[in-house]
C-alpha positions as CSV (number, residue, x, y, z in Angstrom):
1,M,0.0,0.0,0.0
2,S,1.2,3.5,-0.8
3,Q,2.3,5.6,2.1
4,A,-0.1,8.2,3.5
5,L,0.7,11.9,2.9
6,P,0.1,14.5,5.6
7,D,-3.3,16.2,5.6
8,S,-3.3,19.3,3.4
9,G,-5.4,21.0,6.0
10,E,-7.7,22.4,3.3
11,G,-10.9,20.7,4.6
12,V,-11.3,18.5,1.5
13,A,-11.4,14.7,1.1
14,V,-8.0,13.4,0.0
15,V,-6.7,10.0,-1.1
16,V,-4.2,8.9,1.6
17,A,-3.4,5.4,0.3
18,A,-4.0,3.3,-2.8
19,E,-3.4,-0.3,-3.8
20,V,-4.4,-2.9,-6.3
21,S,-6.1,-5.8,-4.5
22,A,-7.8,-9.0,-5.3
23,G,-11.6,-8.9,-5.4
24,H,-13.8,-11.8,-4.2
25,D,-14.2,-12.9,-7.8
26,G,-10.5,-13.0,-8.4
27,E,-10.5,-9.9,-10.5
28,A,-8.2,-6.9,-9.6
29,E,-9.7,-4.0,-7.8
30,L,-8.4,-0.6,-6.9
31,T,-8.7,0.1,-3.2
32,L,-8.4,3.8,-2.2
33,S,-8.3,5.0,1.4
34,V,-9.9,8.4,1.6
35,R,-9.6,10.8,4.5
36,F,-12.9,12.7,4.5
37,E,-13.4,16.3,5.8
38,N,-14.5,15.0,9.2
39,G,-11.2,13.1,9.6
40,V,-12.6,9.6,9.0
41,V,-10.5,7.4,6.7
42,A,-12.6,4.9,4.8
43,P,-11.9,2.5,1.9
44,V,-13.4,3.0,-1.5
45,V,-13.2,-0.1,-3.7
46,L,-13.4,0.3,-7.5
47,D,-13.7,-2.6,-10.0
48,A,-10.9,-2.9,-12.6
49,E,-12.8,-1.0,-15.3
50,A,-13.5,1.9,-12.9
51,G,-10.0,1.8,-11.6
52,F,-8.5,2.1,-15.1
53,D,-10.9,5.0,-15.8
54,V,-9.8,6.8,-12.7
55,L,-6.1,6.2,-13.5
56,A,-6.5,7.5,-17.1
57,G,-8.8,10.4,-16.1
58,C,-6.2,11.6,-13.5
59,G,-3.2,11.0,-15.7
60,A,-1.8,8.6,-13.2
61,A,0.7,5.9,-14.2
62,G,-0.2,3.7,-11.2
63,A,-2.2,3.5,-8.0
64,G,0.5,5.4,-6.0
65,D,0.1,8.4,-8.2
66,L,-3.4,8.9,-6.8
67,V,-2.1,9.4,-3.2
68,G,-2.5,13.1,-2.2
69,R,-5.1,13.9,-4.8
70,P,-8.4,15.4,-3.8
71,W,-11.3,13.0,-3.9
72,R,-13.2,15.3,-6.2
73,Q,-10.4,14.9,-8.8
74,V,-10.7,11.1,-8.5
75,I,-14.5,11.3,-9.0
76,A,-13.9,13.6,-12.1
77,G,-11.5,10.9,-13.5
78,L,-14.2,8.3,-13.0
79,S,-16.8,10.5,-14.9
80,R,-14.7,10.8,-18.1
């Protein structure tokens, strides 16, 4: 899992860790740990197709490149 970055202090949800993991069906999934505005860190699991969409939409070469990005940017990558 990618190392967590310090909180930006901007009051926005931020990806603090990202990894490729195995889903229950044996397919790869992208698991993101997101620190929300209230301080709670929770996992967000994306199937392989959505994970590739996020990586492409964010211009990321790998899961680790998503660490430190605002959650809204990740969602925008998913929407493309």
